[in-house]
gemmi code that builds the backbone of each chain (N, CA, C; Angstrom):
import gemmi

chains = {
    "A": [
        ("MET", (166.704, 137.661, 73.895), (165.855, 136.284, 73.505), (165.905, 135.014, 74.575)),
        ("ASP", (164.563, 134.747, 75.148), (164.658, 133.712, 76.171), (165.102, 132.345, 75.567)),
        ("ILE", (165.388, 132.036, 76.193), (166.429, 130.760, 76.044), (165.735, 129.305, 75.886)),
        ("GLU", (164.374, 129.504, 76.213), (163.275, 128.746, 76.385), (162.530, 128.527, 75.406)),
        ("THR", (162.599, 129.595, 74.418), (161.631, 130.469, 73.671), (162.165, 128.758, 72.708)),
        ("ILE", (160.747, 128.243, 71.877), (160.483, 127.129, 70.925), (160.472, 127.641, 69.781)),
        ("PHE", (160.767, 127.649, 68.774), (160.404, 127.574, 67.373), (160.031, 127.253, 66.147)),
        ("PHE", (159.533, 127.497, 65.358), (158.610, 126.585, 64.762), (159.113, 127.073, 62.969)),
        ("LYS", (159.635, 125.939, 62.448), (159.213, 126.915, 61.056), (157.909, 127.449, 60.076)),
        ("THR", (158.298, 128.356, 59.622), (156.974, 128.719, 58.999), (156.540, 127.817, 57.630)),
        ("GLU", (155.457, 127.585, 57.067), (155.429, 127.089, 55.574), (156.162, 127.287, 54.799)),
        ("LYS", (156.601, 129.403, 54.839), (157.468, 129.561, 54.048), (158.817, 128.775, 54.258)),
        ("GLY", (159.331, 128.640, 56.034), (160.842, 128.137, 55.960), (160.738, 127.108, 55.124)),
        ("LYS", (159.826, 125.975, 55.897), (159.602, 124.800, 55.202), (159.750, 124.869, 53.544)),
        ("ASP", (159.644, 125.794, 52.726), (159.427, 125.677, 51.349), (161.283, 126.112, 50.989)),
        ("GLU", (161.582, 126.880, 51.792), (162.813, 127.502, 51.863), (164.135, 126.510, 52.065)),
        ("ILE", (164.053, 125.099, 52.567), (164.512, 123.784, 52.902), (164.608, 123.102, 51.461)),
        ("GLU", (163.346, 123.312, 51.198), (163.214, 122.486, 49.645), (163.697, 122.772, 48.622)),
        ("HIS", (163.223, 124.142, 48.714), (164.036, 125.089, 47.146), (164.904, 126.395, 47.535)),
        ("ARG", (165.382, 126.664, 48.510), (166.586, 127.520, 48.395), (166.300, 128.765, 47.747)),
        ("SER", (165.206, 128.734, 48.089), (164.301, 130.514, 47.332), (165.294, 131.726, 47.621)),
        ("CYS", (165.530, 131.830, 48.928), (166.056, 133.285, 49.504), (167.359, 132.808, 49.773)),
        ("GLY", (167.944, 131.827, 49.209), (169.319, 131.701, 48.994), (170.296, 132.008, 50.391)),
        ("LEU", (169.785, 131.246, 51.305), (170.440, 131.924, 52.347), (172.145, 131.646, 52.655)),
        ("PRO", (172.219, 132.521, 53.636), (174.059, 132.244, 53.772), (174.190, 130.638, 54.856)),
        ("PHE", (175.304, 130.226, 54.642), (175.409, 128.497, 55.014), (174.428, 128.147, 56.684)),
        ("ASN", (175.254, 128.960, 57.538), (175.057, 129.376, 58.922), (173.032, 129.399, 59.266)),
        ("GLN", (173.001, 130.401, 58.259), (170.890, 130.388, 58.821), (170.740, 129.484, 57.855)),
        ("ARG", (171.183, 128.839, 56.963), (170.211, 127.506, 56.762), (170.917, 126.732, 57.258)),
        ("ARG", (171.809, 126.552, 58.161), (171.873, 125.252, 59.124), (170.928, 125.087, 60.234)),
        ("VAL", (170.933, 126.958, 60.296), (170.390, 126.948, 62.004), (168.237, 126.753, 61.335)),
        ("LEU", (167.962, 127.177, 60.299), (166.700, 126.857, 59.724), (166.207, 125.271, 59.895)),
        ("ILE", (167.499, 124.596, 59.525), (167.010, 123.019, 59.630), (166.887, 122.192, 60.795)),
        ("LEU", (167.932, 123.073, 61.716), (167.775, 122.927, 63.292), (166.659, 122.675, 64.258)),
        ("VAL", (165.694, 123.460, 63.868), (164.575, 124.414, 64.133), (163.513, 123.250, 63.991)),
        ("ASP", (162.780, 122.848, 64.940), (162.015, 121.344, 64.846), (160.574, 121.477, 65.419)),
        ("GLY", (159.650, 122.805, 66.097), (158.828, 123.167, 66.966), (159.265, 122.523, 67.933)),
        ("ARG", (159.903, 121.635, 68.690), (160.266, 121.528, 70.334), (161.599, 121.462, 70.610)),
        ("SER", (162.685, 121.742, 70.152), (164.289, 121.888, 70.695), (163.908, 123.218, 71.313)),
        ("SER", (164.287, 124.112, 72.402), (164.262, 125.347, 72.682), (165.869, 126.118, 72.371)),
        ("VAL", (166.072, 127.398, 72.328), (166.860, 127.799, 71.702), (168.366, 127.436, 72.704)),
        ("ALA", (167.852, 127.134, 74.034), (168.918, 126.524, 74.597), (169.802, 125.649, 73.986)),
        ("GLN", (168.618, 124.773, 73.330), (168.651, 123.487, 73.017), (169.645, 123.247, 71.381)),
        ("LEU", (168.579, 124.658, 71.069), (169.450, 124.502, 69.608), (171.159, 125.061, 70.327)),
        ("LYS", (170.893, 125.750, 70.835), (172.644, 126.448, 71.148), (173.712, 125.066, 70.823)),
        ("ALA", (173.087, 123.982, 71.663), (173.836, 122.868, 72.176), (174.006, 122.387, 71.177)),
        ("ARG", (173.618, 122.003, 69.902), (173.405, 121.313, 69.292), (174.206, 121.805, 67.979)),
        ("SER", (174.242, 122.955, 67.805), (174.627, 123.972, 66.942), (175.658, 124.309, 67.513)),
        ("ALA", (176.406, 123.636, 67.985), (177.994, 124.230, 68.006), (179.029, 124.488, 67.058)),
        ("GLY", (179.986, 125.126, 67.160), (180.366, 126.149, 65.932), (179.512, 127.269, 65.136)),
        ("ILE", (178.255, 127.664, 65.585), (177.702, 128.629, 64.866), (177.378, 129.720, 65.821)),
        ("PRO", (178.415, 130.616, 65.324), (178.086, 131.878, 66.431), (177.101, 131.993, 66.697)),
        ("ASP", (176.823, 133.113, 67.017), (175.397, 134.310, 67.336), (174.289, 133.357, 66.485)),
        ("LEU", (173.903, 132.369, 67.412), (172.727, 131.818, 67.379), (171.581, 132.473, 67.584)),
        ("GLU", (171.357, 132.962, 68.222), (169.559, 134.157, 68.407), (169.988, 135.298, 67.744)),
        ("GLU", (170.830, 136.027, 67.130), (170.837, 136.836, 66.084), (170.095, 135.904, 64.605)),
        ("ILE", (170.744, 134.829, 64.379), (170.027, 134.189, 62.899), (168.962, 133.610, 63.365)),
        ("LEU", (168.634, 133.213, 64.415), (167.433, 133.137, 64.779), (166.628, 134.379, 64.952)),
        ("GLU", (166.479, 135.369, 65.169), (165.832, 136.333, 65.059), (165.960, 136.977, 63.335)),
        ("GLU", (166.957, 136.381, 62.697), (167.088, 137.315, 61.429), (166.154, 136.046, 60.594)),
        ("LEU", (165.920, 134.991, 61.008), (164.897, 134.380, 60.291), (163.584, 134.535, 60.795)),
        ("GLN", (163.367, 134.877, 61.712), (162.438, 135.378, 61.856), (161.545, 136.453, 61.678)),
        ("ARG", (162.458, 137.091, 60.959), (162.487, 138.804, 60.462), (162.035, 138.557, 58.932)),
        ("GLN", (162.765, 137.592, 58.505), (162.431, 136.989, 57.102), (161.030, 135.881, 57.337)),
        ("GLY", (160.666, 135.846, 58.020), (159.512, 134.725, 57.725), (159.318, 133.425, 57.632)),
        ("LEU", (160.299, 133.157, 58.744), (161.372, 131.664, 57.504), (161.015, 130.645, 59.121)),
        ("VAL", (160.535, 131.422, 60.608), (160.196, 130.582, 61.596), (159.639, 131.319, 62.459)),
        ("HIS", (159.080, 130.759, 63.454), (158.434, 131.833, 64.302), (158.543, 131.014, 65.710)),
        ("ALA", (157.895, 132.273, 66.763), (158.307, 132.161, 67.906), (156.834, 131.297, 68.587)),
        ("ALA", (157.106, 130.357, 69.037), (155.889, 129.758, 70.165), (155.868, 130.085, 71.345)),
        ("GLY", (156.012, 131.546, 71.871), (155.637, 131.982, 72.478), (156.973, 131.845, 73.903)),
        ("ASP", (156.669, 132.555, 74.748), (157.720, 132.700, 76.127), (157.741, 131.727, 76.904)),
        ("GLY", (158.838, 131.132, 77.757), (158.406, 130.695, 79.291), (158.081, 129.084, 78.446)),
        ("VAL", (158.231, 128.731, 77.588), (157.748, 127.429, 77.570), (158.362, 126.432, 78.294)),
        ("PRO", (158.408, 125.424, 78.998), (159.281, 124.044, 78.914), (159.839, 123.314, 77.952)),
        ("ALA", (161.228, 123.682, 78.449), (161.665, 123.059, 77.221), (161.558, 121.184, 77.315)),
        ("PRO", (161.332, 120.688, 75.616), (161.200, 119.498, 75.480), (162.001, 118.745, 75.670)),
        ("GLY", (161.719, 117.127, 75.864), (163.272, 116.391, 75.575), (164.000, 116.971, 74.511)),
        ("ALA", (165.017, 116.492, 73.800), (165.595, 116.718, 72.859), (165.489, 116.141, 71.836)),
        ("SER", (165.072, 116.441, 70.453), (164.749, 115.252, 69.801), (165.046, 116.584, 68.134)),
        ("VAL", (165.533, 115.426, 67.517), (165.963, 116.578, 65.653), (165.144, 116.022, 64.896)),
        ("ASP", (164.507, 115.115, 64.879), (163.366, 114.740, 64.175), (162.551, 115.506, 63.493)),
        ("ASP", (161.705, 115.858, 62.551), (160.745, 116.905, 62.784), (159.117, 116.319, 62.684)),
        ("ALA", (159.204, 114.977, 62.683), (157.806, 114.503, 62.902), (157.985, 113.371, 63.838)),
        ("PRO", (158.821, 112.807, 65.029), (159.644, 112.238, 66.125), (158.717, 110.730, 66.289)),
        ("ALA", (159.303, 109.553, 66.150), (158.510, 108.251, 66.354), (158.456, 108.223, 67.477)),
        ("PRO", (157.652, 107.361, 68.125), (157.505, 107.205, 69.496), (158.539, 106.116, 70.180)),
        ("ARG", (159.060, 106.875, 70.449), (160.606, 106.589, 71.442), (160.431, 104.677, 73.033)),
        ("ASN", (161.227, 103.752, 72.666), (161.360, 103.061, 73.997), (160.114, 103.029, 74.247)),
        ("GLY", (159.062, 102.602, 72.674), (157.815, 102.156, 73.507), (156.951, 103.074, 73.713)),
        ("ASN", (157.479, 103.868, 74.131), (156.441, 105.242, 74.662), (155.753, 105.914, 73.416)),
        ("ALA", (154.110, 105.434, 73.110), (153.191, 105.975, 72.363), (153.376, 107.467, 72.429)),
        ("ALA", (152.325, 107.101, 73.509), (151.938, 108.408, 73.737), (152.769, 109.610, 74.385)),
        ("ALA", (153.882, 109.615, 74.623), (155.115, 110.404, 74.424), (155.439, 111.325, 72.871)),
        ("GLY", (155.185, 109.749, 71.888), (155.111, 110.639, 70.610), (154.175, 111.245, 69.934)),
        ("VAL", (152.892, 110.882, 70.258), (151.875, 111.403, 70.258), (151.602, 112.972, 70.524)),
        ("ARG", (152.508, 113.009, 72.032), (152.587, 114.678, 72.304), (153.370, 115.283, 72.162)),
        ("GLU", (154.384, 114.622, 71.252), (155.469, 115.828, 70.566), (154.618, 115.813, 69.370)),
        ("ARG", (154.158, 115.287, 68.427), (153.563, 115.499, 67.721), (152.060, 116.377, 67.377)),
        ("LEU", (151.159, 116.610, 68.476), (150.381, 117.447, 68.978), (151.070, 118.723, 69.837)),
        ("ILE", (152.192, 118.708, 69.647), (152.512, 119.684, 70.174), (153.324, 120.791, 69.008)),
        ("GLY", (153.867, 119.996, 67.828), (153.969, 120.163, 66.378), (153.141, 120.587, 65.893)),
        ("LEU", (152.025, 119.836, 65.903), (150.675, 120.574, 65.089), (150.004, 121.828, 65.639)),
        ("ALA", (150.562, 122.110, 67.014), (149.868, 123.436, 67.484), (150.784, 124.474, 67.582)),
        ("GLY", (151.864, 124.100, 67.576), (152.858, 125.403, 66.747), (152.708, 125.387, 65.159)),
        ("GLU", (152.217, 124.785, 64.537), (151.601, 124.784, 62.925), (150.701, 125.483, 62.585)),
        ("ILE", (149.664, 125.213, 63.235), (148.347, 125.582, 63.115), (148.212, 127.229, 63.693)),
        ("LEU", (148.869, 127.337, 65.548), (148.633, 128.410, 66.217), (149.806, 129.398, 65.998)),
        ("GLY", (150.755, 129.475, 64.996), (151.520, 130.280, 65.402), (152.155, 130.546, 66.480)),
        ("PRO", (152.354, 131.947, 66.386), (152.857, 132.637, 67.886), (151.902, 132.771, 68.483)),
        ("ASP", (151.054, 132.145, 68.258), (150.386, 132.218, 70.024), (150.174, 130.331, 70.247)),
        ("ALA", (150.799, 129.451, 70.054), (150.781, 128.474, 70.293), (151.225, 127.743, 71.869)),
        ("GLY", (151.948, 128.966, 72.673), (152.458, 129.045, 73.940), (151.421, 128.595, 74.727)),
        ("LYS", (150.451, 128.760, 75.005), (149.536, 128.401, 76.413), (149.147, 126.888, 75.535)),
        ("VAL", (148.427, 126.790, 74.557), (148.024, 125.262, 73.561), (149.904, 124.501, 74.228)),
        ("VAL", (150.505, 125.016, 74.043), (151.751, 123.609, 74.217), (152.558, 123.527, 75.403)),
        ("ARG", (151.974, 124.932, 76.406), (152.102, 124.369, 77.702), (151.235, 123.358, 78.857)),
        ("LYS", (149.689, 123.361, 77.914), (148.994, 122.541, 78.434), (149.395, 121.277, 78.116)),
        ("LEU", (149.831, 121.151, 76.974), (149.796, 119.627, 76.042), (150.885, 119.262, 76.974)),
        ("ARG", (152.253, 119.962, 77.205), (153.414, 119.438, 77.964), (152.871, 118.729, 79.616)),
        ("GLU", (152.481, 119.807, 79.975), (151.756, 118.895, 81.383), (150.211, 117.838, 81.496)),
        ("ALA", (150.161, 117.596, 80.335), (148.733, 116.378, 80.129), (149.782, 115.052, 80.424)),
        ("PRO", (148.924, 114.303, 81.413), (149.206, 112.724, 81.470), (149.786, 112.086, 79.955)),
        ("ASP", (150.773, 111.180, 80.853), (151.575, 110.609, 79.643), (150.639, 108.977, 79.012)),
        ("SER", (148.806, 109.314, 78.319), (148.182, 108.178, 78.027), (147.941, 109.071, 77.017)),
        ("GLU", (147.302, 107.898, 76.320), (146.261, 108.328, 75.205), (144.590, 109.294, 76.264)),
        ("GLU", (144.361, 109.018, 77.036), (143.027, 109.293, 77.452), (143.340, 110.564, 77.810)),
        ("GLY", (144.414, 110.844, 78.196), (145.339, 111.983, 79.404), (145.129, 112.791, 77.798)),
        ("LEU", (145.775, 112.425, 77.093), (146.247, 113.761, 76.065), (144.475, 113.623, 75.401)),
        ("ALA", (143.986, 112.600, 75.050), (142.347, 113.399, 74.240), (142.103, 114.399, 75.158)),
        ("THR", (141.664, 114.337, 76.391), (141.449, 115.430, 77.268), (141.826, 116.240, 77.241)),
        ("CYS", (142.821, 116.632, 77.205), (144.019, 117.356, 77.179), (143.738, 118.433, 75.865)),
        ("LEU", (143.480, 117.593, 74.504), (143.475, 118.249, 73.198), (141.616, 119.192, 73.169)),
        ("GLU", (141.060, 118.368, 74.510), (139.324, 118.569, 74.156), (139.839, 120.168, 74.794)),
        ("SER", (140.140, 120.253, 76.410), (140.905, 121.515, 76.517), (141.206, 122.900, 76.051)),
        ("CYS", (142.194, 122.365, 75.291), (143.579, 122.872, 74.192), (142.103, 123.716, 72.931)),
        ("ARG", (141.060, 122.972, 72.657), (140.065, 123.200, 71.413), (139.430, 124.433, 72.795)),
        ("LYS", (139.259, 123.940, 73.701), (137.969, 125.425, 74.307), (138.936, 126.392, 74.454)),
        ("VAL", (140.278, 126.293, 74.986), (141.266, 127.351, 74.841), (140.842, 128.232, 73.640)),
        ("VAL", (141.765, 127.210, 72.706), (141.951, 128.611, 71.238), (140.602, 128.833, 71.479)),
        ("LYS", (139.518, 128.339, 70.980), (137.799, 128.680, 70.652), (137.953, 130.196, 71.394)),
        ("LEU", (137.688, 130.036, 72.376), (137.728, 131.182, 73.245), (138.667, 132.520, 73.282)),
        ("THR", (140.339, 132.458, 72.655), (141.223, 133.231, 73.036), (141.859, 133.260, 71.885)),
        ("ILE", (142.004, 132.353, 71.192), (142.433, 132.794, 69.819), (141.953, 132.522, 68.552)),
        ("ASP", (141.281, 131.514, 67.748), (140.211, 131.379, 66.688), (139.843, 130.087, 66.768)),
        ("GLU", (138.182, 130.336, 66.282), (137.075, 129.118, 66.247), (137.721, 128.522, 65.333)),
        ("ALA", (138.106, 128.844, 64.147), (138.246, 128.071, 63.578), (139.726, 127.096, 63.198)),
        ("LYS", (140.977, 128.269, 63.804), (141.982, 127.134, 64.280), (141.788, 125.992, 65.364)),
        ("ALA", (140.194, 126.159, 66.254), (140.302, 125.598, 67.209), (139.572, 124.245, 66.516)),
        ("GLU", (138.732, 124.550, 65.804), (138.107, 122.650, 65.389), (139.442, 122.543, 63.999)),
        ("GLU", (139.660, 123.321, 63.439), (140.953, 122.081, 62.683), (142.251, 121.590, 63.990)),
        ("LEU", (142.699, 122.585, 64.729), (143.837, 121.505, 66.297), (143.220, 120.218, 66.375)),
        ("TYR", (141.548, 120.164, 66.761), (140.984, 119.398, 67.787), (140.720, 118.142, 66.249)),
        ("ARG", (140.529, 118.964, 64.922), (140.130, 117.245, 64.060), (141.309, 116.565, 63.720)),
        ("ARG", (142.032, 117.620, 63.110), (143.764, 117.095, 63.051), (144.031, 116.091, 64.289)),
        ("GLY", (144.047, 116.987, 65.739), (144.824, 115.808, 66.938), (143.909, 114.960, 66.888)),
        ("ARG", (143.008, 114.582, 66.924), (142.220, 113.336, 66.907), (142.637, 112.831, 65.999)),
        ("GLU", (142.510, 112.700, 64.717), (143.684, 112.035, 63.528), (144.612, 111.112, 64.025)),
        ("LEU", (145.353, 112.213, 64.754), (147.024, 111.445, 65.471), (146.434, 110.795, 66.472)),
        ("LEU", (145.916, 110.810, 67.469), (145.556, 109.919, 68.566), (144.492, 108.618, 67.973)),
        ("HIS", (144.141, 108.761, 67.067), (143.478, 107.632, 66.829), (144.754, 106.833, 65.765)),
    ],
    "B": [
        ("MET", (141.611, 172.775, 104.839), (141.112, 172.697, 104.072), (139.534, 171.663, 104.313)),
        ("GLU", (138.447, 171.792, 103.397), (136.987, 171.053, 104.022), (136.940, 169.348, 103.265)),
        ("PHE", (136.567, 169.325, 104.404), (136.420, 167.968, 103.458), (135.019, 167.140, 102.554)),
        ("ASP", (135.390, 166.793, 101.759), (134.136, 166.718, 100.917), (133.970, 164.947, 100.041)),
        ("PRO", (133.363, 164.661, 101.135), (132.688, 163.169, 100.524), (132.375, 162.795, 98.927)),
        ("VAL", (132.029, 163.854, 98.530), (131.783, 163.545, 96.740), (132.834, 163.665, 96.097)),
        ("THR", (133.619, 164.106, 96.017), (135.353, 164.622, 95.325), (135.938, 163.164, 95.988)),
        ("VAL", (135.730, 162.634, 97.488), (136.584, 161.423, 97.950), (135.775, 160.338, 96.967)),
        ("VAL", (134.194, 160.272, 97.113), (133.943, 158.718, 96.130), (134.801, 158.869, 94.238)),
        ("ILE", (134.279, 160.140, 94.151), (134.555, 160.268, 91.943), (136.390, 160.491, 92.123)),
        ("THR", (136.624, 160.232, 92.994), (138.479, 159.920, 93.218), (138.463, 158.840, 92.951)),
        ("ILE", (137.406, 158.133, 93.774), (138.456, 156.771, 93.872), (137.910, 155.877, 92.637)),
        ("ALA", (136.234, 156.328, 92.183), (135.980, 156.116, 91.029), (136.884, 156.228, 89.512)),
        ("ILE", (137.292, 157.169, 89.493), (138.485, 157.557, 88.625), (139.111, 156.277, 88.626)),
        ("ALA", (140.425, 156.002, 90.100), (141.239, 155.415, 90.572), (140.634, 153.783, 89.735)),
        ("ALA", (139.745, 153.609, 90.015), (138.932, 152.123, 89.683), (138.941, 152.064, 87.933)),
        ("MET", (138.429, 152.802, 87.619), (138.405, 153.119, 86.233), (139.454, 152.743, 85.620)),
        ("LEU", (140.656, 153.876, 86.188), (142.379, 153.777, 85.700), (143.062, 151.847, 85.753)),
        ("TYR", (142.280, 151.409, 86.831), (142.838, 150.488, 87.201), (142.188, 148.923, 86.093)),
        ("CYS", (141.288, 149.399, 85.900), (140.073, 148.487, 84.944), (140.528, 148.898, 83.820)),
        ("MET", (141.392, 149.942, 82.829), (141.855, 150.726, 81.856), (142.908, 149.428, 81.400)),
        ("TRP", (143.737, 149.565, 82.474), (145.312, 148.761, 82.526), (144.821, 147.528, 82.564)),
        ("MET", (143.680, 147.071, 83.082), (143.550, 145.648, 83.031), (143.035, 145.032, 81.522)),
        ("VAL", (141.977, 146.058, 80.966), (141.889, 145.600, 79.898), (142.551, 145.773, 78.336)),
        ("VAL", (143.562, 146.273, 78.878), (144.814, 146.840, 77.888), (145.305, 145.555, 78.062)),
        ("SER", (146.237, 145.003, 78.870), (147.060, 144.492, 79.313), (146.571, 142.801, 79.056)),
        ("LEU", (145.377, 142.679, 79.106), (145.072, 141.311, 78.636), (144.647, 140.944, 77.359)),
        ("LYS", (144.357, 142.302, 76.219), (144.353, 142.278, 75.233), (145.557, 141.409, 74.144)),
        ("SER", (146.935, 140.909, 75.340), (147.345, 140.540, 74.035), (147.976, 139.015, 73.920)),
        ("GLN", (147.064, 138.435, 75.216), (147.061, 137.042, 75.763), (145.609, 136.540, 75.363)),
        ("ILE", (144.699, 137.986, 74.596), (143.456, 137.260, 73.564), (143.061, 137.850, 72.472)),
        ("PRO", (144.730, 137.109, 71.866), (144.430, 137.749, 70.490), (142.980, 137.492, 69.480)),
        ("GLY", (142.781, 136.551, 70.163), (140.790, 136.384, 68.793), (140.192, 135.543, 69.556)),
        ("GLY", (139.437, 134.373, 68.685), (138.882, 133.584, 69.380), (137.076, 134.244, 69.898)),
        ("VAL", (136.301, 133.891, 70.491), (135.084, 134.101, 70.986), (135.338, 135.575, 71.658)),
        ("VAL", (136.206, 135.695, 72.963), (136.511, 136.625, 73.594), (137.417, 137.262, 72.904)),
        ("GLY", (138.327, 137.259, 72.658), (139.227, 137.861, 71.896), (138.147, 139.087, 71.272)),
        ("SER", (137.097, 138.513, 69.611), (136.730, 139.242, 69.320), (135.721, 140.257, 69.873)),
        ("LYS", (135.334, 140.441, 70.992), (134.545, 141.178, 71.866), (135.436, 141.619, 72.426)),
        ("TRP", (136.319, 141.693, 72.759), (137.234, 142.512, 73.271), (137.529, 144.345, 73.098)),
        ("ASN", (137.980, 144.064, 71.593), (138.391, 145.485, 71.662), (137.370, 146.650, 71.694)),
        ("ILE", (136.008, 145.837, 72.102), (134.703, 147.062, 72.117), (134.732, 146.820, 72.789)),
        ("VAL", (134.958, 146.186, 74.630), (135.250, 146.313, 76.116), (135.723, 147.073, 76.373)),
        ("ILE", (137.456, 147.568, 75.322), (138.427, 148.067, 75.565), (137.855, 149.818, 75.395)),
        ("LEU", (136.811, 150.293, 74.152), (136.585, 150.397, 73.749), (135.567, 151.358, 74.699)),
        ("LEU", (134.460, 150.469, 75.822), (133.693, 151.398, 75.953), (134.741, 151.684, 77.737)),
        ("VAL", (135.123, 150.789, 78.004), (135.821, 151.370, 79.490), (136.522, 152.621, 78.637)),
        ("ALA", (137.104, 152.212, 77.880), (138.200, 154.062, 77.827), (137.231, 155.189, 77.794)),
        ("MET", (135.205, 154.852, 77.226), (135.045, 156.107, 77.147), (134.168, 156.365, 78.579)),
        ("PHE", (134.127, 154.974, 79.294), (133.819, 155.268, 80.746), (134.886, 156.288, 81.792)),
        ("THR", (135.966, 155.973, 81.298), (137.445, 156.220, 82.193), (137.184, 157.901, 81.549)),
        ("ALA", (137.436, 158.475, 80.421), (136.928, 159.165, 80.119), (135.507, 160.323, 80.822)),
        ("GLY", (134.909, 159.699, 80.948), (133.461, 160.076, 81.503), (133.782, 160.487, 83.119)),
        ("TYR", (134.011, 160.098, 83.603), (134.639, 159.320, 84.836), (135.365, 160.819, 85.223)),
        ("MET", (136.738, 160.919, 84.002), (137.604, 161.987, 84.665), (136.691, 163.110, 84.559)),
        ("ALA", (135.796, 163.273, 83.436), (134.876, 164.756, 82.850), (134.099, 165.282, 84.604)),
        ("LEU", (133.652, 164.586, 85.326), (132.556, 163.867, 86.260), (132.987, 165.712, 87.306)),
        ("PRO", (134.554, 165.861, 87.849), (134.649, 167.282, 88.750), (133.949, 168.323, 87.802)),
        ("PHE", (134.101, 168.121, 86.519), (133.412, 169.963, 85.160), (132.425, 169.580, 84.870)),
        ("PHE", (131.389, 168.656, 85.595), (130.066, 168.503, 85.015), (129.518, 169.780, 85.553)),
        ("ASN", (129.670, 170.308, 86.493), (129.088, 171.278, 86.966), (129.212, 173.177, 86.272)),
        ("ARG", (129.866, 172.818, 85.365), (129.961, 173.949, 84.412), (129.911, 173.395, 83.053)),
        ("ILE", (128.727, 172.186, 82.945), (128.285, 172.037, 80.986), (126.739, 172.427, 81.695)),
        ("PRO", (126.161, 172.907, 80.084), (124.678, 172.783, 80.378), (124.163, 171.893, 80.792)),
        ("ASP", (123.376, 172.068, 81.332), (122.036, 171.131, 81.298), (121.889, 170.083, 80.076)),
        ("GLU", (121.557, 170.854, 79.014), (121.179, 170.017, 77.995), (122.132, 168.909, 77.788)),
        ("ILE", (122.864, 169.274, 77.397), (124.618, 168.604, 76.965), (125.208, 167.869, 78.331)),
        ("LEU", (124.467, 167.889, 79.008), (125.290, 167.172, 80.488), (124.192, 165.832, 80.313)),
        ("ARG", (122.503, 165.997, 79.947), (121.741, 165.130, 79.849), (121.758, 164.440, 78.720)),
        ("MET", (122.718, 164.670, 78.123), (122.881, 164.372, 76.753), (123.908, 163.287, 76.831)),
        ("ILE", (124.668, 163.816, 78.064), (126.783, 162.523, 77.725), (126.104, 161.799, 78.447)),
        ("VAL", (125.218, 162.128, 79.621), (124.622, 160.786, 81.269), (124.102, 159.891, 79.797)),
        ("SER", (123.168, 160.440, 79.404), (122.127, 159.411, 78.357), (123.287, 158.133, 77.873)),
        ("PHE", (124.454, 158.879, 77.109), (125.101, 157.892, 76.397), (126.058, 157.110, 77.258)),
        ("VAL", (126.032, 157.623, 78.610), (126.803, 157.192, 79.235), (125.881, 155.690, 80.121)),
        ("PHE", (124.956, 155.896, 80.021), (123.667, 155.165, 80.147), (123.803, 153.643, 79.400)),
        ("LEU", (123.839, 153.901, 77.906), (123.547, 153.177, 76.791), (124.570, 152.552, 76.845)),
        ("GLY", (125.884, 153.186, 76.579), (127.135, 152.367, 76.484), (127.436, 151.331, 77.925)),
        ("GLY", (127.219, 151.987, 79.182), (127.055, 150.586, 80.187), (126.275, 149.625, 80.123)),
        ("ALA", (125.046, 149.575, 79.387), (123.870, 149.186, 78.452), (124.812, 147.605, 78.493)),
        ("ILE", (125.520, 148.582, 76.917), (125.987, 147.576, 76.076), (127.234, 147.171, 76.705)),
        ("TYR", (128.167, 147.053, 77.657), (128.645, 146.576, 78.278), (128.077, 145.268, 78.868)),
        ("VAL", (127.504, 145.741, 80.002), (126.985, 144.647, 80.456), (125.963, 143.551, 79.862)),
        ("ILE", (125.327, 143.719, 78.531), (125.172, 143.074, 77.557), (126.390, 141.598, 77.260)),
        ("ILE", (127.578, 142.603, 76.753), (128.750, 142.515, 76.153), (129.073, 141.139, 77.180)),
        ("THR", (128.814, 141.732, 78.886), (130.145, 140.500, 79.293), (128.474, 139.512, 80.054)),
        ("VAL", (127.724, 140.280, 79.946), (126.962, 138.431, 80.406), (126.985, 137.523, 79.412)),
        ("LYS", (127.302, 138.067, 77.941), (126.946, 137.036, 77.036), (128.340, 136.454, 76.941)),
        ("LEU", (129.447, 137.174, 77.001), (131.147, 136.701, 77.019), (130.865, 135.399, 78.452)),
        ("ILE", (130.323, 135.654, 79.206), (129.948, 134.680, 80.702), (129.906, 134.147, 80.423)),
        ("TYR", (128.067, 133.353, 79.448), (127.210, 132.499, 78.887), (127.920, 131.998, 78.209)),
        ("THR", (128.766, 132.835, 77.214), (129.595, 131.633, 76.415), (130.542, 130.629, 76.625)),
        ("ILE", (131.289, 131.463, 77.627), (132.144, 130.884, 78.339), (132.101, 129.883, 79.299)),
        ("ILE", (130.521, 129.782, 80.186), (130.085, 128.797, 80.413), (129.582, 127.580, 79.904)),
        ("GLN", (128.878, 128.325, 78.836), (128.734, 127.391, 77.884), (129.833, 125.884, 77.491)),
        ("GLU", (130.748, 127.013, 76.741), (132.441, 126.408, 76.144), (132.294, 125.240, 77.496)),
        ("LEU", (132.564, 125.668, 78.829), (133.396, 124.534, 79.785), (132.550, 124.031, 80.139)),
        ("THR", (131.528, 123.816, 80.147), (130.520, 122.570, 80.441), (129.622, 121.328, 79.665)),
        ("GLU", (129.876, 122.514, 78.316), (129.373, 121.042, 77.637), (130.206, 119.549, 77.343)),
    ],
}
model = gemmi.Model(1)
for chain_id, residues in chains.items():
    chain = gemmi.Chain(chain_id)
    for i, (resn, *xyz) in enumerate(residues, 1):
        res = gemmi.Residue()
        res.name, res.seqid = resn, gemmi.SeqId(i, " ")
        for name, pos in zip(("N", "CA", "C"), xyz):
            atom = gemmi.Atom()
            atom.name, atom.element = name, gemmi.Element(name[0])
            atom.pos, atom.b_iso = gemmi.Position(*pos), 0.0
            res.add_atom(atom)
        chain.add_residue(res)
    model.add_chain(chain)
structure = gemmi.Structure()
structure.add_model(model)
structure.setup_entities()
């Protein structure tokens, strides 16, 4: 497993956190909670001290459809524990970027890699992110799914405003 | 061994088609869907058809004329469809990137 891979919770994963319907063992549940759509495997490892075989647990969660990977080689973001991070140090654009990345992971699932990479490389300003979002919409429309492109763009614009 | 320019040209053509086949198949994983992805399976199918046709070239002299004419007409038809798909894709991509 690539330690730069970023994992996202699936709808089933989010549901499991709330309802415990799968009856996950303690360590698997802990890792599922740690998965936030921004931290790489390396960062999860650092935060999950005491949990052996983190990678195997992630693979098991992936097999059960509780998490999905956002593509290999995506540069790791700054560590954050929250699922919906608020702007930090007054840097609103950075907060919006993280939310856009989370949104891309939610909508595009395992195909989010390219879009996540583009969002990470976007300038740290609202204009820069808006331009990048427009560009991501085109990439998704051409290579992933037209409906998902429109959803990403619509919900992304809401986050930007 | 006698130098046969036709064999050389056919060999180069087959090699080029095999390279093309490798490219369309490896690109598939990067284009799971969307405007391009939806057409990509047809492109793969056409390239596979051309590759098979090119590889059969050295045996064309053993095929009866009637069947050969039929094969060639289908290859031409496939070629026309391939060109239409490619041009339409390029058109859509340019439109999308310039709007």
